[in-house]
C-alpha positions in Angstrom: -37.1 -146.4 -13.8 -35.8 -145.4 -11.1 -36.0 -148.0 -7.9 -34.5 -145.7 -5.5 -38.1 -145.0 -3.4 -41.5 -144.2 -3.6 -41.8 -141.4 -5.6 -45.2 -139.4 -5.3 -47.0 -135.9 -5.6 -48.0 -134.5 -2.4 -50.4 -131.4 -2.8 -51.2 -128.9 0.0 -53.5 -126.0 -0.6 -54.4 -123.1 1.8 -57.3 -120.5 0.8 -57.6 -117.1 2.9 -58.8 -118.1 6.3 -59.5 -121.9 5.9 -56.9 -124.3 7.1 -54.7 -126.6 5.1 -56.1 -129.4 2.3 -53.9 -131.9 1.9 -54.1 -134.2 -1.0 -51.6 -136.8 -1.3 -51.4 -138.7 -5.0 -50.4 -142.3 -3.6 -49.8 -143.7 -7.1 -46.2 -144.0 -7.5 -44.8 -142.0 -10.9 -43.0 -144.9 -12.3 -46.4 -146.7 -12.6 -47.7 -143.7 -14.4 -44.9 -143.8 -16.8 -45.4 -147.6 -17.2 -49.2 -147.4 -18.1 -48.0 -144.4 -20.7 -45.8 -147.1 -21.9 -48.0 -149.5 -22.8 -50.0 -146.6 -24.7 -46.8 -145.6 -26.7 -46.8 -149.2 -28.1 -50.4 -149.4 -29.3 -50.0 -145.7 -30.5 -46.9 -147.3 -32.5 -48.9 -149.7 -34.1 -51.7 -147.1 -34.5 -48.6 -145.2 -36.7 -48.1 -148.1 -38.8 -51.3 -148.1 -40.2 -52.1 -144.2 -40.7 -50.0 -142.0 -42.9 -48.2 -139.5 -41.5 -50.1 -136.0 -42.8 -47.4 -133.3 -44.1 -47.7 -130.1 -41.7 -49.7 -128.1 -43.8 -51.2 -125.6 -41.3 -53.9 -127.9 -40.3 -55.0 -128.0 -36.7 -55.9 -131.4 -36.4 -54.4 -133.5 -33.6 -53.1 -136.8 -35.4 -51.5 -140.3 -33.8 -48.1 -139.2 -34.7 -48.5 -136.0 -32.6 -50.0 -137.8 -29.8 -47.5 -140.6 -29.7 -44.7 -137.8 -29.7 -46.6 -136.0 -26.4 -46.6 -139.2 -24.4 -43.0 -139.7 -25.5 -42.7 -135.9 -24.0 -44.6 -136.7 -20.7 -42.7 -139.7 -19.9 -39.4 -138.0 -20.2 -40.9 -135.3 -17.8 -41.8 -138.3 -15.5 -38.5 -139.9 -15.6 -37.0 -136.4 -14.5 -39.8 -136.1 -11.7 -38.9 -139.5 -10.5 -34.9 -139.5 -10.6 -33.8 -136.7 -8.3 -33.9 -136.5 -4.2 -37.5 -135.3 -2.5 -37.8 -131.7 -3.6 -40.7 -129.0 -4.0 -41.8 -128.6 -7.2 -44.2 -125.9 -6.7 -44.0 -123.4 -3.7 -46.4 -120.2 -4.6 -47.8 -117.9 -1.9 -49.7 -114.9 -2.2 -52.2 -112.9 0.1 -55.0 -115.5 -0.3 -53.4 -119.0 -1.5 -50.8 -121.0 -0.8 -50.2 -124.1 -3.0 -47.5 -126.6 -2.3 -46.5 -129.3 -4.7 -43.8 -131.8 -3.5 -42.4 -135.0 -5.0 -41.3 -137.4 -2.4 
């Protein structure tokens, strides 16, 4: 977990002929990571009691696959939180401008 600063998402959206809409996401990114870590603990306990199914082409979502997804999202949040402030997305078209920054 990074202790270098308060990292949050800043979203800026402008539609054609309208003013900018700014939506700060004031929850620190590492808090979301900590919440996911708690969910991971619960999923790990659930995986002890639920057998892992073999991949037989079934499209069902298992507890084991949800656990792997939570691990991947946590790794993504760590990567977003480690660097200096930067622009995550900056899209500009004729009708829409979208900017997402990690600050």
